[in-house]
VOBA-1610 file (N, C-alpha, C; in pm, whole numbers, padded with zeros to 5 digits, always signed):
BEGIN
Met+15670+19661+02652Met+15534+19690+02702Met+15540+19802+02805Ile+15455+19902+02791Ile+15452+20016+02883Ile+15354+19986+02995Thr+15404+19987+03116Thr+15318+19957+03230Thr+15231+20078+03260Lys+15123+20051+03338Lys+15029+20158+03374Lys+15097+20266+03455Ser+15190+20226+03547Ser+15256+20325+03635Ser+15345+20416+03553Arg+15415+20359+03452Arg+15501+20444+03368Arg+15414+20538+03284Leu+15302+20491+03237Leu+15213+20575+03158Leu+15162+20693+03239Leu+15124+20667+03363Leu+15076+20774+03450Leu+15187+20875+03480Ala+15309+20824+03502Ala+15422+20913+03531Ala+15451+21003+03411Gly+15444+20943+03291Gly+15470+21023+03172Gly+15364+21130+03152Thr+15240+21093+03177Thr+15131+21191+03165Thr+15148+21305+03263Ala+15188+21271+03385Ala+15210+21374+03489Ala+15322+21468+03450Leu+15428+21410+03390Leu+15543+21493+03350Leu+15503+21591+03241Val+15425+21541+03144Val+15380+21628+03036Val+15293+21741+03091Ser+15206+21708+03186Ser+15118+21810+03246Ser+15199+21913+03322Leu+15302+21864+03395Leu+15387+21955+03473Leu+15462+22051+03383Leu+15515+21997+03272Leu+15587+22081+03177Leu+15495+22185+03115Ala+15374+22144+03082Ala+15277+22236+03022Ala+15239+22347+03120Leu+15221+22309+03250Leu+15186+22407+03352Leu+15300+22506+03372Ser+15425+22451+03371Ser+15543+22538+03387Ser+15553+22638+03273Ala+15528+22590+03151Ala+15535+22678+03034Ala+15430+22788+03043Cys+15309+22750+03088Cys+15203+22850+03101Cys+15238+22955+03205Ser+15298+22907+03317Ser+15336+23001+03423Ser+15442+23098+03376Thr+15540+23044+03300Thr+15647+23129+03247Thr+15591+23233+03152Glu+15499+23189+03064Glu+15440+23282+02968Glu+15359+23390+03041Ala+15289+23350+03148Ala+15210+23447+03224Ala+15299+23549+03292Ala+15411+23500+03349Ala+15504+23591+03417Ala+15564+23689+03319Glu+15600+23635+03198Glu+15658+23723+03096Glu+15555+23825+03049Ala+15430+23783+03040Ala+15324+23874+02998Ala+15305+23984+03100Asp+15309+23944+03230Asp+15296+24043+03337Asp+15410+24143+03334Ala+15532+24091+03312Ala+15650+24179+03307Ala+15639+24276+03191Asp+15594+24221+03074Asp+15579+24309+02958Asp+15473+24415+02984Ser+15364+24370+03051Ser+15256+24464+03080Ser+15304+24575+03171Thr+15384+24539+03275Thr+15435+24638+03370Thr+15530+24735+03302Ser+15620+24679+03218Ser+15720+24764+03155Ser+15659+24857+03052Asp+15546+24812+02994Asp+15484+24892+02889Asp+15377+24986+02942Ser+15334+24971+03068Ser+15225+25051+03118Ser+15271+25193+03149Thr+15182+25287+03125Thr+15214+25428+03146Thr+15099+25496+03220Val+15127+25613+03273Val+15025+25696+03334Val+15035+25834+03268Thr+14923+25892+03236Thr+14922+26023+03173Thr+14921+26130+03281Val+15022+26216+03279Val+15038+26319+03381Val+15007+26456+03322Glu+14912+26525+03382Glu+14884+26664+03347Glu+14969+26752+03437His+15052+26838+03378His+15144+26918+03458His+15151+27060+03404Thr+15238+27141+03461Thr+15245+27283+03430Thr+15266+27311+03282Gln+15340+27225+03212Gln+15373+27252+03073Gln+15311+27156+02973Gly+15205+27085+03017Gly+15137+27001+02921Gly+15092+26868+02978Ser+15082+26770+02890Ser+15039+26636+02926Ser+15144+26537+02877Thr+15188+26447+02964Thr+15297+26356+02928Thr+15264+26214+02972Asp+15286+26117+02883Asp+15273+25976+02919Asp+15404+25931+02984Val+15393+25889+03109Val+15511+25854+03189Val+15508+25704+03220Pro+15619+25634+03205Pro+15619+25491+03240Pro+15596+25470+03389Val+15521+25366+03422Val+15499+25331+03562Val+15628+25271+03617Asn+15668+25316+03736Asn+15792+25271+03800Asn+15913+25284+03708Pro+15940+25404+03657Pro+16058+25422+03571Pro+16186+25387+03647Glu+16280+25325+03577Glu+16402+25276+03643Glu+16501+25388+03671Thr+16525+25473+03572Thr+16627+25578+03586Thr+16557+25713+03592Val+16567+25778+03708Val+16494+25903+03732Val+16591+26017+03757Tyr+16574+26126+03682Tyr+16651+26248+03703Tyr+16554+26359+03747Thr+16595+26437+03845Thr+16510+26548+03886Thr+16590+26675+03912Phe+16542+26784+03855Phe+16597+26917+03884Phe+16518+26984+03996Asp+16402+26931+04026Asp+16314+26988+04126Asp+16347+26927+04262Leu+16399+27009+04355Leu+16438+26957+04485Leu+16317+26927+04573Gly+16205+26993+04547Gly+16083+26957+04618Gly+16040+26816+04582Ala+16044+26784+04453Ala+16013+26648+04407Ala+16115+26550+04462Leu+16242+26589+04465Leu+16346+26502+04521Leu+16315+26470+04667Asp+16274+26570+04742Asp+16240+26550+04882Asp+16123+26453+04897Thr+16024+26465+04810Thr+15910+26373+04813Thr+15952+26232+04776Leu+16033+26219+04672Leu+16083+26087+04632Leu+16163+26023+04746Asp+16243+26104+04813Asp+16323+26055+04925Asp+16231+26009+05039Ala+16126+26086+05066Ala+16032+26051+05173Ala+15961+25919+05145Leu+15946+25886+05017Leu+15876+25764+04976Leu+15972+25649+04944Asp+16101+25670+04974Asp+16204+25567+04950Asp+16209+25524+04804Ile+16199+25621+04715Ile+16208+25595+04571Ile+16347+25636+04523Asp+16413+25547+04453Asp+16549+25573+04407Asp+16554+25683+04301Val+16651+25770+04315Val+16677+25877+04218Val+16820+25859+04168Asp+16842+25881+04040Asp+16974+25856+03982Asp+17052+25982+03950Gly+16981+26091+03914Gly+17050+26214+03875Gly+16988+26336+03939Val+17074+26426+03989Val+17028+26549+04055Val+17120+26663+04014Pro+17075+26788+04029Pro+17165+26899+03998Pro+17268+26918+04108Ala+17378+26983+04076Ala+17474+27022+04180Ala+17409+27137+04256Ala+17397+27122+04388Ala+17326+27222+04468Ala+17379+27222+04610Asn+17343+27325+04683Asn+17377+27335+04825Asn+17265+27267+04903Phe+17268+27134+04907Phe+17160+27057+04966Phe+17150+27081+05117Pro+17027+27088+05170Pro+17012+27093+05315Pro+17055+26961+05376Glu+17072+26958+05506Glu+17119+26837+05574Glu+17030+26718+05543Ser+16899+26740+05533Ser+16806+26630+05509Ser+16827+26561+05374Leu+16888+26632+05279Leu+16912+26575+05146Leu+17061+26570+05113Ser+17145+26578+05214Ser+17289+26592+05191Ser+17350+26474+05116Lys+17290+26356+05127Lys+17347+26239+05059Lys+17349+26257+04908Tyr+17259+26340+04854Tyr+17252+26359+04710Tyr+17367+26444+04655Gly+17445+26500+04744Gly+17563+26573+04701Gly+17682+26482+04671Ser+17670+26354+04705Ser+17780+26260+04685Ser+17790+26215+04540Asp+17901+26148+04509Asp+17925+26097+04374Asp+17838+25975+04340Asp+17759+25930+04437Asp+17670+25817+04410Asp+17557+25857+04317Tyr+17538+25987+04301Tyr+17429+26037+04217Tyr+17487+26122+04105Ala+17444+26092+03982Ala+17493+26167+03866Ala+17454+26313+03881Lys+17549+26402+03848Lys+17521+26545+03851Lys+17484+26589+03709Ile+17364+26644+03695Ile+17307+26669+03563Ile+17301+26818+03529Gly+17386+26896+03594Gly+17390+27040+03571Gly+17370+27114+03702Ser+17334+27242+03693Ser+17305+27321+03812Ser+17153+27334+03825Met+17108+27410+03923Met+16965+27428+03943Met+16899+27497+03823Lys+16978+27577+03749Lys+16921+27652+03637Lys+16978+27613+03502Glu+17096+27549+03500Glu+17163+27518+03373Glu+17184+27367+03360Pro+17106+27298+03276Pro+17122+27153+03259Pro+17252+27120+03186Asp+17307+27004+03217Asp+17421+26949+03145Asp+17365+26842+03051Phe+17335+26881+02929Phe+17268+26789+02837Phe+17355+26670+02799Glu+17484+26688+02797Glu+17572+26575+02767Glu+17558+26467+02874Ala+17557+26510+03001Ala+17543+26414+03111Ala+17404+26351+03111Ile+17303+26429+03080Ile+17166+26377+03078Ile+17149+26274+02968Asn+17197+26304+02849Asn+17189+26210+02738Asn+17263+26080+02768Ala+17380+26094+02829Ala+17462+25977+02859Ala+17393+25884+02959Gly+17315+25942+03050Gly+17249+25861+03152Gly+17122+25793+03105Ala+17068+25835+02991Ala+16946+25776+02932Ala+16835+25757+03036Pro+16788+25867+03096Pro+16683+25853+03198Pro+16550+25808+03138Asp+16468+25746+03223Asp+16334+25707+03183Asp+16232+25814+03220Leu+16272+25906+03310Leu+16184+26015+03352Leu+16270+26134+03396Ile+16231+26254+03351Ile+16295+26378+03396Ile+16187+26462+03465Ile+16217+26503+03588Ile+16127+26593+03662Ile+16195+26728+03669Met+16123+26831+03629Met+16182+26965+03626Met+16095+27061+03707Ser+16146+27183+03725Ser+16071+27287+03797Ser+16081+27417+03718Gly+16032+27524+03779Gly+16030+27653+03711Gly+16167+27703+03671Arg+16270+27668+03747Arg+16405+27717+03717Arg+16457+27665+03583Thr+16405+27551+03538Thr+16450+27494+03410Thr+16337+27485+03308Ala+16232+27563+03328Ala+16113+27555+03241Ala+16145+27580+03094Asp+16243+27664+03065Asp+16276+27697+02926Asp+16333+27578+02849Tyr+16372+27473+02921Tyr+16437+27358+02856Tyr+16342+27241+02837Tyr+16214+27264+02859Tyr+16118+27153+02854Tyr+16123+27077+02722Asp+16122+27147+02610Asp+16123+27079+02480Asp+16248+26996+02460Glu+16363+27049+02504Glu+16488+26974+02488Glu+16490+26851+02578Phe+16439+26866+02701Phe+16429+26750+02790Phe+16340+26643+02729Ser+16228+26686+02673Ser+16128+26592+02622Ser+16179+26509+02505Lys+16282+26558+02436Lys+16343+26481+02327Lys+16428+26367+02382Ile+16467+26377+02509Ile+16551+26275+02572Ile+16468+26170+02643Ala+16364+26216+02717Ala+16283+26125+02799Ala+16151+26192+02834Pro+16051+26115+02875Pro+15928+26177+02924Pro+15961+26277+03035Thr+15907+26397+03024Thr+15943+26506+03115Thr+15818+26569+03173Ile+15820+26594+03305Ile+15707+26660+03370Ile+15758+26777+03455Asn+15682+26885+03455Asn+15715+27004+03533Asn+15625+27006+03656Leu+15684+26981+03773Leu+15607+26976+03897Leu+15628+27102+03980Ser+15630+27218+03914Ser+15638+27345+03986Ser+15514+27363+04074Thr+15536+27431+04186Thr+15423+27462+04275Thr+15362+27595+04234Asp+15231+27599+04228Asp+15159+27721+04192Asp+15153+27811+04316Ala+15222+27926+04311Ala+15226+28016+04427Ala+15088+28069+04462Ala+14998+28075+04365Ala+14863+28125+04390Ala+14777+28024+04467Asp+14815+27897+04460Asp+14741+27792+04530Asp+14839+27683+04572Pro+14933+27717+04661Pro+15045+27627+04690Pro+15005+27494+04752Trp+14909+27495+04841Trp+14876+27371+04912Trp+14815+27267+04818Asn+14714+27308+04741Asn+14652+27213+04648Asn+14748+27171+04538Ser+14835+27263+04497Ser+14936+27230+04397Ser+15033+27126+04451Phe+15076+27144+04574Phe+15165+27049+04640Phe+15099+26911+04651Ile+14972+26910+04692Ile+14900+26783+04705Ile+14893+26713+04569Ser+14859+26788+04464Ser+14849+26731+04331Ser+14982+26672+04285Asn+15090+26747+04304Asn+15222+26700+04262Asn+15263+26574+04339Thr+15231+26570+04467Thr+15265+26454+04548Thr+15186+26332+04503Glu+15058+26352+04474Glu+14975+26241+04427Glu+15021+26191+04291Ile+15072+26280+04206Ile+15126+26239+04076Ile+15244+26144+04097Ile+15334+26182+04187Ile+15450+26097+04215Ile+15404+25963+04272Gly+15306+25967+04361Gly+15255+25842+04418Gly+15196+25751+04311Glu+15126+25809+04214Glu+15066+25730+04107Glu+15172+25670+04015Ile+15274+25747+03983Ile+15379+25699+03894Ile+15452+25579+03955Phe+15474+25586+04086Phe+15557+25484+04151Phe+15478+25386+04238Gly+15346+25385+04223Gly+15265+25289+04297Gly+15268+25309+04447Lys+15273+25434+04490Lys+15280+25466+04633Lys+15157+25544+04679Glu+15044+25520+04615Glu+14924+25600+04644Glu+14883+25593+04791Ala+14882+25474+04849Ala+14837+25458+04988Ala+14931+25531+05085Glu+15061+25518+05060Glu+15158+25585+05147Glu+15146+25737+05136Val+15125+25785+05014Val+15106+25929+04994Val+14983+25978+05068Glu+14874+25902+05059Glu+14750+25941+05126Glu+14771+25953+05276Asp+14842+25858+05335Asp+14866+25860+05480Asp+14951+25980+05520Lys+15057+26006+05443Lys+15147+26117+05478Lys+15077+26251+05461Leu+14997+26265+05357Leu+14926+26391+05336Leu+14822+26413+05446Ala+14758+26307+05490Ala+14660+26320+05598Ala+14727+26367+05726Ala+14844+26314+05757Ala+14918+26356+05876Ala+14960+26502+05865Leu+15003+26542+05746Leu+15042+26682+05724Leu+14923+26775+05738Asp+14810+26734+05686Asp+14690+26816+05694Asp+14650+26841+05839Ala+14662+26738+05922Ala+14631+26753+06064Ala+14727+26851+06131Lys+14853+26845+06091Lys+14954+26935+06148Lys+14929+27079+06105Val+14888+27098+05980Val+14855+27231+05930Val+14738+27290+06009Glu+14635+27209+06032Glu+14518+27257+06105Glu+14556+27296+06248Glu+14644+27220+06308Glu+14692+27251+06443Glu+14767+27384+06445Thr+14850+27406+06343Thr+14928+27530+06334Thr+14837+27649+06308Lys+14735+27631+06224Lys+14640+27738+06197Lys+14567+27781+06324Ala+14537+27685+06409Ala+14470+27717+06535Ala+14561+27802+06624Thr+14690+27770+06624Thr+14787+27850+06700Thr+14802+27988+06639Ala+14804+27995+06506Ala+14824+28122+06436Ala+14711+28221+06463Ala+14594+28171+06493Ala+14479+28259+06514Ala+14503+28357+06629Asp+14588+28319+06725Asp+14615+28406+06840Asp+14760+28455+06845Ala+14831+28440+06733Ala+14975+28470+06734Ala+15010+28607+06677Gly+14910+28686+06636Gly+14939+28816+06577Gly+14980+28803+06432Asn+15030+28913+06375Asn+15066+28912+06233Asn+15213+28873+06213Gly+15250+28863+06086Gly+15387+28823+06056Gly+15439+28886+05928Leu+15570+28894+05918Leu+15637+28948+05800Leu+15752+28855+05764Ile+15762+28823+05635Ile+15870+28736+05586Ile+15976+28824+05520Ile+16100+28810+05564Ile+16211+28889+05509Ile+16320+28794+05460Met+16374+28823+05341Met+16491+28750+05292Met+16608+28846+05283Thr+16724+28804+05333Thr+16844+28885+05322Thr+16933+28827+05212Ser+16999+28916+05139Ser+17090+28874+05032Ser+17190+28985+05006Gly+17316+28957+05033Gly+17419+29059+05013Gly+17395+29184+05095Gly+17336+29169+05211Gly+17307+29283+05297Gly+17179+29356+05262Glu+17114+29319+05152Glu+16988+29380+05110Glu+16870+29300+05164Leu+16755+29367+05175Leu+16635+29305+05229Leu+16525+29297+05124Thr+16453+29187+05123Thr+16335+29170+05038Thr+16222+29116+05123Ala+16102+29173+05106Ala+15986+29127+05183Ala+15894+29043+05096Tyr+15834+28943+05156Tyr+15740+28854+05087Tyr+15611+28846+05166Gly+15500+28831+05095Gly+15371+28823+05163Gly+15286+28710+05111Ala+15155+28725+05125Ala+15061+28624+05075Ala+15075+28611+04924Gly+15060+28488+04873Gly+15070+28465+04730Gly+15212+28459+04678Ser+15310+28465+04766Ser+15450+28462+04724Ser+15505+28320+04731Arg+15630+28304+04694Arg+15694+28173+04697Arg+15705+28118+04839Phe+15700+28209+04939Phe+15704+28168+05079Phe+15567+28185+05146Gly+15463+28189+05063Gly+15329+28216+05112Gly+15271+28109+05203Leu+15340+27997+05218Leu+15296+27893+05312Leu+15261+27954+05448Val+15341+28050+05491Val+15322+28112+05623Val+15183+28175+05634His+15143+28248+05532His+15015+28319+05534His+14902+28240+05470Asp+14924+28189+05349Asp+14818+28128+05269Asp+14774+27993+05323Val+14866+27918+05380Val+14835+27782+05426Val+14821+27775+05578Leu+14914+27840+05649Leu+14917+27828+05794Leu+14840+27939+05866Gly+14795+28038+05791Gly+14703+28134+05848Gly+14762+28245+05933Val+14893+28267+05925Val+14951+28381+05997Val+14909+28509+05925Ala+14849+28602+05998Ala+14802+28727+05937Ala+14921+28805+05881Thr+14897+28879+05772Thr+15005+28956+05711Thr+15023+29091+05782Ala+15148+29127+05804Ala+15179+29256+05867Ala+15182+29367+05763Ala+15187+29331+05635Ala+15195+29431+05528Ala+15133+29376+05401Asp+15076+29464+05323Asp+15019+29427+05194Asp+15128+29444+05089Ile+15195+29336+05058Ile+15311+29341+04968Ile+15265+29309+04826Lys+15268+29410+04740Lys+15225+29393+04602Lys+15348+29381+04513Ser+15390+29259+04491Ser+15510+29237+04410Ser+15501+29101+04346Glu+15590+29074+04251Glu+15591+28945+04186Glu+15623+28837+04288Ala+15551+28725+04276Ala+15560+28620+04377Ala+15702+28569+04399Gln+15780+28559+04292Gln+15913+28500+04305Gln+16017+28598+04359His+15994+28726+04341His+16101+28822+04370His+16078+28909+04492Gly+15958+28914+04541Gly+15935+28994+04660Gly+15948+29144+04634Glu+15951+29219+04743Glu+15958+29365+04735Glu+16081+29414+04812Arg+16166+29490+04745Arg+16287+29540+04811Arg+16247+29642+04917Val+16297+29623+05038Val+16262+29711+05149Val+16388+29745+05229Gly+16370+29832+05328Gly+16480+29869+05417Gly+16442+29843+05562Phe+16532+29875+05652Phe+16507+29853+05794Phe+16392+29940+05844Glu+16378+30059+05785Glu+16270+30148+05824Glu+16134+30084+05796Tyr+16127+30010+05686Tyr+16003+29942+05649Tyr+15964+29842+05757Ile+16061+29764+05804Ile+16033+29665+05908Ile+15986+29734+06036Ala+16053+29845+06071Ala+16015+29920+06191Ala+15874+29976+06177Glu+15842+30026+06058Glu+15710+30085+06036Glu+15599+29980+06045Lys+15622+29864+05987Lys+15521+29758+05988Lys+15512+29691+06125Asn+15621+29695+06200Asn+15625+29646+06339Asn+15556+29510+06355Pro+15605+29408+06287Pro+15538+29279+06291Pro+15546+29212+06429Asp+15444+29134+06460Asp+15446+29054+06582Asp+15541+28936+06567Asn+15555+28888+06444Asn+15644+28775+06414Asn+15725+28809+06289Leu+15853+28781+06295Leu+15940+28807+06180Leu+16006+28675+06140Phe+15983+28635+06014Phe+16040+28511+05962Phe+16151+28547+05863Val+16270+28492+05885Val+16388+28537+05810Val+16451+28422+05732Ile+16479+28448+05605Ile+16549+28353+05517Ile+16677+28418+05468Asp+16788+28349+05481Asp+16919+28400+05440Asp+16955+28337+05306Arg+16938+28413+05198Arg+16965+28360+05065Arg+17113+28325+05047Asp+17201+28405+05104Asp+17344+28378+05089Asp+17381+28241+05143Val+17323+28205+05256Val+17347+28073+05313Val+17290+27965+05222Ala+17172+27990+05166Ala+17107+27890+05081Ala+17189+27856+04958Val+17248+27957+04895Val+17320+27934+04770Val+17470+27923+04789Gly+17515+27933+04914Gly+17657+27915+04944Gly+17743+28037+04918Asn+17683+28156+04920Asn+17761+28279+04902Asn+17817+28326+05036Ala+17938+28377+05031Ala+17995+28436+05151Ala+17932+28572+05174Gly+17913+28608+05297Gly+17854+28738+05327Gly+17809+28745+05470Glu+17760+28861+05509Glu+17713+28881+05645Glu+17586+28801+05666Val+17583+28722+05772Val+17467+28638+05797Val+17346+28723+05836Ala+17228+28666+05815Ala+17104+28741+05836Ala+17091+28797+05977Ser+17130+28719+06076Ser+17116+28766+06214Ser+17198+28892+06238Ala+17315+28902+06174Ala+17398+29021+06187Ala+17339+29138+06109Val+17285+29109+05990Val+17223+29214+05907Val+17109+29281+05982Leu+17032+29202+06055Leu+16913+29254+06123Leu+16941+29304+06266Asp+17066+29299+06305Asp+17102+29342+06441Asp+17121+29493+06445Asn+17011+29568+06447Asn+17015+29714+06456Asn+16894+29763+06534Glu+16895+29889+06571Glu+16790+29943+06658Glu+16652+29938+06594Leu+16645+29960+06463Leu+16515+29962+06397Leu+16446+29826+06404Val+16520+29722+06377Val+16463+29587+06382Val+16442+29544+06527Gln+16540+29574+06611Gln+16530+29530+06751Gln+16420+29601+06828Gly+16368+29710+06771Gly+16258+29781+06835Gly+16121+29725+06802Thr+16112+29628+06712Thr+15982+29573+06673Thr+15927+29480+06781Ala+15796+29458+06775Ala+15732+29366+06869Ala+15791+29226+06856Ala+15825+29187+06733Ala+15884+29054+06712Ala+16013+29037+06790Ala+16100+29138+06785Ala+16227+29130+06856Ala+16206+29136+07007Arg+16120+29228+07051Arg+16098+29245+07196Arg+16040+29118+07259Asn+15958+29044+07181Asn+15892+28925+07235Asn+15959+28794+07192Asp+16081+28807+07141Asp+16159+28690+07097Asp+16081+28609+06993Arg+16027+28679+06894Arg+15950+28616+06787Arg+16016+28634+06651Ile+16150+28641+06647Ile+16222+28640+06520Ile+16265+28497+06493Thr+16215+28439+06386Thr+16242+28299+06353Thr+16334+28291+06232Met+16453+28236+06253Met+16548+28213+06144Met+16514+28080+06078Leu+16457+28087+05959Leu+16415+27966+05889Leu+16535+27898+05822Asp+16525+27768+05803Asp+16630+27695+05734Asp+16632+27741+05588Ser+16735+27815+05552Ser+16737+27885+05423Ser+16734+27791+05303Ser+16813+27684+05306Ser+16815+27591+05194Ser+16680+27523+05176Ser+16618+27486+05288Ser+16488+27420+05281Ser+16381+27511+05220Trp+16381+27638+05262Trp+16278+27729+05214Trp+16309+27786+05076Tyr+16435+27820+05051Tyr+16470+27886+04925Tyr+16492+27787+04811Leu+16550+27671+04839Leu+16585+27577+04733Leu+16488+27460+04720Val+16443+27405+04831Val+16364+27282+04827Val+16215+27311+04816Gly+16161+27381+04913Gly+16019+27415+04908Gly+15928+27297+04933Tyr+15831+27278+04842Tyr+15721+27186+04867Tyr+15755+27040+04835Gly+15810+26971+04935Gly+15832+26827+04931Gly+15772+26766+05056Leu+15745+26636+05056Leu+15674+26574+05167Leu+15743+26595+05302Asn+15871+26560+05310Asn+15943+26579+05436Asn+15966+26726+05465Asn+15997+26802+05362Asn+16035+26942+05381Asn+15917+27027+05427Val+15799+27002+05373Val+15682+27077+05416Val+15654+27050+05564Asp+15671+26926+05604Asp+15653+26892+05745Asp+15749+26975+05832Ala+15874+26985+05788Ala+15973+27063+05862Ala+15942+27212+05860Met+15893+27261+05745Met+15858+27403+05733Met+15740+27438+05825Val+15641+27353+05828Val+15526+27377+05915Val+15572+27377+06062Ser+15659+27284+06096Ser+15711+27277+06233Ser+15785+27404+06271Ala+15862+27458+06176Ala+15940+27581+06203Ala+15848+27698+06233Val+15741+27711+06154Val+15647+27820+06177Val+15572+27798+06308Gln+15531+27674+06330Gln+15458+27642+06453Gln+15543+27675+06577Asp+15670+27638+06573Asp+15760+27669+06686Asp+15778+27819+06702Gly+15783+27891+06589Gly+15806+28034+06593Gly+15691+28112+06654Ile+15569+28066+06634Ile+15452+28140+06683Ile+15397+28086+06814Ser+15453+27979+06863Ser+15402+27917+06987Ser+15454+27991+07110
//
């Protein structure tokens, strides 16, 4: 004979087992939903469906790497590069090396089976080959509209990895810093951006790869430089003397790429340069070459770049 208490206990056990099974099925459904969910990304080279929170991420774009690092998002593969101090950990063997900044190692990329590949302009020609391996997005910054392009790329990363709120907060802080720097720039005179490489000089202006100085931060241009945005205009010391900038911003390409050669400060140590208003008023700013030449528009790096310009014109 089954007593009432045993009957109730059995009923409770059956209910508990049924509830447990439902919970397990719900959890599995949620996991499947998460693993299968994607976000459609519009980027420089098309439209790509990207998995939400991809597990294995490879990036050739150091600006994107800097943003991922700022958001504490794990990255698995990076190119071999002369990383700035802020990203120096990525030079270690803890991270798969997937080629150079311009030449992918497809054997290494295939072996790693990434869930997402982020690329930039330096590897744009390989987009189709990358896309055969994994969803691929090109997060190059548009030199004609760098600030909005940077914001868009950062928001894309935030959406992919569920970091929208954190991205919004960081961008708001950066925007306030930019406005503060623009206010300082209004009374700081004009500026000229010079890159040294192998003892040669190249000038950059508004709309260039280093246009943050003029286009975003509002430093007036000392010269109307009509040249391709990526390559600048080859100039000499006489050009710098003639333009006589109030502020001179200097990038040493040799340092950025690890080439041996005369450092920028020595290259510019001559009477023509030292006679400019920038030199006389101690307004020659040596920018962090790796950050400006290799990394560019990343969340942490842009903050550092803005600070460098702000310090230079203050």
